[in-house]
C-alpha positions, -999 to 999 in steps of 0.1 A, spaced: 436 939 -300 408 913 -305 417 877 -315 392 854 -331 397 817 -329 378 796 -354 373 763 -337 377 780 -304 358 754 -284 381 726 -297 414 711 -285 439 737 -298 414 765 -298 409 762 -261 446 761 -254 451 793 -274 422 810 -258 435 801 -223 469 816 -232 455 849 -244 430 852 -216 457 846 -191 473 878 -205 441 898 -202 433 899 -239 400 900 -257 390 868 -275 362 857 -297 355 819 -298 338 809 -331 325 774 -331 294 755 -339 297 736 -306 289 750 -272 316 757 -247 321 728 -223 311 738 -188 345 728 -174 362 750 -201 338 778 -194 346 779 -157 383 779 -165 381 807 -191 359 828 -168 384 826 -141 411 844 -162 417 881 -164 408 885 -201 374 886 -216 359 863 -242 327 861 -263 314 828 -277 298 830 -312 282 798 -323 281 794 -360 289 770 -389 322 776 -404 310 759 -436 289 790 -442 304 823 -452 281 848 -434 284 837 -397 322 840 -395 322 872 -416 297 887 -392 316 876 -362 349 892 -375 331 924 -385 309 928 -354 338 923 -330 363 944 -349 387 915 -350 424 923 -355 439 888 -358 426 853 -366 436 818 -358 420 792 -381 418 761 -359 385 747 -371 392 711 -383 379 677 -387 405 651 -378 394 620 -396 399 583 -392 392 557 -418 355 554 -411 349 591 -417 372 591 -447 351 564 -462 316 575 -452 318 613 -451 349 626 -469 331 658 -478 328 667 -441 366 669 -438 369 690 -469 341 714 -460 356 724 -427 394 721 -434 393 739 -467 359 756 -475 357 771 -440 392 783 -443 384 801 -475 354 818 -459 376 830 -430 404 842 -452 380 863 -473 362 877 -442 395 885 -425 408 904 -455 376 923 -461 375 934 -424 411 946 -425 425 920 -400 462 923 -395 472 886 -396 457 851 -400 474 820 -389 462 787 -403 467 758 -379 479 730 -402 495 697 -393 525 675 -397 501 652 -415 509 674 -445 542 657 -448 525 623 -453 547 595 -465 575 621 -469 580 618 -431 591 582 -430 624 565 -436 614 544 -465 611 575 -488 649 582 -487 646 612 -464 666 610 -433 650 638 -412 643 660 -394 613 673 -413 619 707 -429 591 730 -441 607 737 -474 632 708 -478 610 677 -472 588 666 -501 552 664 -489 533 633 -499 500 633 -479 482 600 -483 451 605 -460 423 629 -466 431 649 -434 467 653 -445 456 662 -480 433 689 -468 460 703 -445 485 704 -473 459 721 -494 451 746 -467 487 758 -467 486 763 -504 452 781 -502 467 805 -475 498 812 -496 477 820 -527 453 842 -509 481 862 -493 495 867 -528 462 880 -540 455 904 -511 473 924 -485 463 899 -458 493 886 -438 484 849 -438 507 821 -427 505 784 -417 519 763 -389 524 726 -390 517 711 -356 537 681 -344 520 652 -326 500 670 -299 487 660 -265 476 679 -234 449 700 -218 415 703 -235 418 673 -258 385 656 -260 364 637 -286 341 666 -296 326 649 -327 352 665 -350 382 646 -336 383 609 -344 418 602 -331 426 609 -294 463 611 -289 481 581 -273 492 601 -242 456 612 -236 444 576 -240 470 566 -214 459 594 -191 423 584 -192 433 548 -184 455 561 -155 426 582 -142 405 550 -140 433 530 -124 436 506 -153 464 491 -173 478 507 -205 490 480 -229 512 490 -259 519 470 -289 553 487 -293 575 515 -279 569 546 -301 594 574 -305 579 607 -315 583 645 -309 553 646 -287 544 683 -281 523 698 -253 491 718 -262 500 746 -238 534 749 -254 517 750 -288 496 779 -277 526 798 -266 543 793 -300 512 804 -318 510 835 -297 546 843 -304 542 839 -341 510 860 -342 529 888 -324 561 886 -344 571 916 -365 563 911 -402 598 922 -413 613 892 -393 590 866 -409 605 854 -441 586 821 -443 549 813 -446 550 778 -430 564 770 -396 569 737 -378 556 738 -342 573 710 -322 591 702 -290 618 685 -312 622 661 -283 616 624 -292 601 603 -264 578 573 -260 543 575 -245 556 548 -222 580 574 -208 550 596 -200 533 567 -182 559 566 -153 547 600 -139 511 590 -145 517 559 -124 532 580 -97 501 603 -97 473 577 -101 473 547 -77 464 514 -95 476 525 -129 502 503 -147 516 501 -182 535 475 -202 541 461 -236 516 436 -249 522 399 -247 522 379 -280 487 380 -294 474 404 -268 455 434 -280 468 469 -271 446 492 -250 464 523 -263 462 529 -301 494 544 -315 477 550 -348 503 533 -369 531 508 -368 558 533 -379 570 566 -364 577 596 -385 608 617 -383 608 646 -358 601 681 -371 628 707 -374 621 737 -350 647 762 -362 626 783 -385 602 793 -358 631 800 -334 650 821 -359 622 841 -374 597 844 -345 623 841 -317 605 813 -300 615 777 -291 592 754 -273 601 739 -239 614 704 -240 614 695 -202 594 663 -201 592 662 -163 579 697 -160 554 691 -188 540 659 -172 538 677 -138 516 703 -154 495 677 -173 489 657 -141 479 689 -123 455 697 -151 439 663 -151 434 665 -113 418 699 -115 397 693 -147 392 656 -148 354 660 -152 361 675 -186 357 640 -200 326 631 -181 295 629 -202 259 635 -191 
């Protein structure tokens, strides 16, 4: 069984690759970026085997050739541009080309090659304004019950990607489904040029590693979800029997609401000199929470009921693993 991960050198792609390679599987990483040396060393230490294919997902031929040449059985579409306001204004086409056009190329290639299943890695951003209390919805967010109102280009493309996957599955015999990821943090997150918005926990971890002070403008309250737990959920969904899967969209979430400030206590224990606090009046924050309002948590039940998988929610264990990863792979963020 060979698994291709489009966007395999990125944040979620590396977490998924790590999970499969730990199990001794064969993985193809498709990405236009090279594999970071720290990530390469980690993947090469695992029992599975991987092949890196560098190519542009915005073009149809490279991904089709990669799927065909490596006799790929299953595909994760994790190639994405996560855009902030500057990219939305200056290069909106770059978001659309990767998040939608690249997905269309990959769906077509997977179907023509006879792949068994494709999972499109979408986002809770697809809920848009439908995820907040001023819309009349009182949460948690349900894949088929909450009205989606994406208001940023990234969220629009993710919502569109789910509809594209649904329509392509209707037109072909390809088993194609989507997942909506919650607010994710953890190993392998880095600004690769396609990710404009580092998560608040990762911002805090980088400050902790330097022994600085994390200053917050408020105490957030979100269902923060660990990247390694996401990888486990994606693997479970990919392997779930077709006759058990009644849905084509699944939330992937810890369903545990915490503040990034709660995560800072174990970071302070691990990194001497690190401190954290709320900002004084008029003081700028050093951690960007990317908004002044928190969305509702996602409902995890559909994944649990249909794929038999529920994500861990033990924050202490999660942070212990995160701290160990930072200590082992801290030079992942160091630039030449």
